[in-house]
C-alpha positions in Angstrom: -184.4 -2.2 93.5 -187.9 -2.9 93.1 -186.7 -4.3 89.8 -183.5 -6.1 91.5 -186.0 -7.8 94.5 -187.9 -9.7 91.4 -184.8 -11.7 90.6 -180.7 -10.3 89.5 -180.3 -8.8 86.5 -177.7 -6.7 84.1 -177.1 -3.3 84.1 -178.4 -3.4 80.3 -182.1 -5.1 81.6 -182.3 -2.3 84.4 -181.5 0.4 81.8 -184.4 -0.8 79.2 -187.7 0.4 81.0 -185.5 3.6 81.9 -185.1 5.7 78.9 -181.6 6.7 80.2 -178.3 5.2 79.0 -176.3 1.8 80.2 -173.6 4.2 81.8 -176.0 5.8 83.4 -177.6 2.6 85.2 -174.3 1.7 85.8 -173.1 5.0 88.1 -176.2 4.4 89.5 -175.4 1.2 90.5 -172.3 1.8 91.5 -173.3 4.2 94.4 -176.0 1.4 95.6 -173.1 -1.3 95.7 -170.8 1.0 97.4 -173.5 1.9 100.3 -174.2 -2.1 100.7 -177.4 -2.0 99.1 -176.3 -4.6 96.2 -173.1 -6.5 95.0 -172.8 -7.1 91.5 -170.8 -9.4 89.3 -169.1 -9.3 86.1 -168.4 -12.3 83.3 -167.2 -11.3 80.3 -169.1 -7.9 79.6 -172.7 -8.4 81.7 -172.6 -6.8 85.0 -175.5 -8.7 87.2 -176.7 -7.2 90.1 -178.7 -8.6 93.0 -180.0 -7.1 96.2 -177.2 -7.5 99.3 -180.0 -8.6 102.3 -177.4 -7.3 104.8 -177.9 -3.6 103.6 -181.4 -3.9 103.1 -181.1 -5.2 107.1 -178.9 -2.2 108.2 -181.3 0.1 106.2 -184.2 -1.1 108.3 -182.5 -0.7 111.4 -181.5 2.9 110.7 -185.5 3.8 109.8 -186.7 2.2 112.9 -184.0 4.5 115.0 -185.1 7.1 113.4 -188.5 6.1 113.5 -188.6 6.0 117.4 -186.6 9.1 117.9 -189.4 11.1 116.1 -192.3 9.4 117.6 -191.1 10.5 121.3 -190.3 14.0 119.5 -194.0 14.6 117.8 -195.7 12.9 121.2 -193.6 15.5 122.7 -194.9 18.4 120.1 -198.5 17.1 120.9 -198.3 17.1 124.7 -196.8 20.9 124.0 -200.0 22.2 122.1 -202.6 20.7 124.1 -201.3 22.6 127.0 -201.6 26.2 124.9 
């Protein structure tokens, strides 16, 4: 994801510094694409991937909700511990 945030890249370019096969990278990209985090386009033999901003926004919203929930829980826990 970090390398894709710089610019769209092919699966081959994404695989180069990782020391894993292009096939393994393509499997990971398929998971990211099915979750809506990236989208890809295949032209000939080259599959180019780019970040899908809407997918990232969805995750950002979920993380924000979780942060709020856990902050409340931890605040309550802090109060309980202070009482003891």
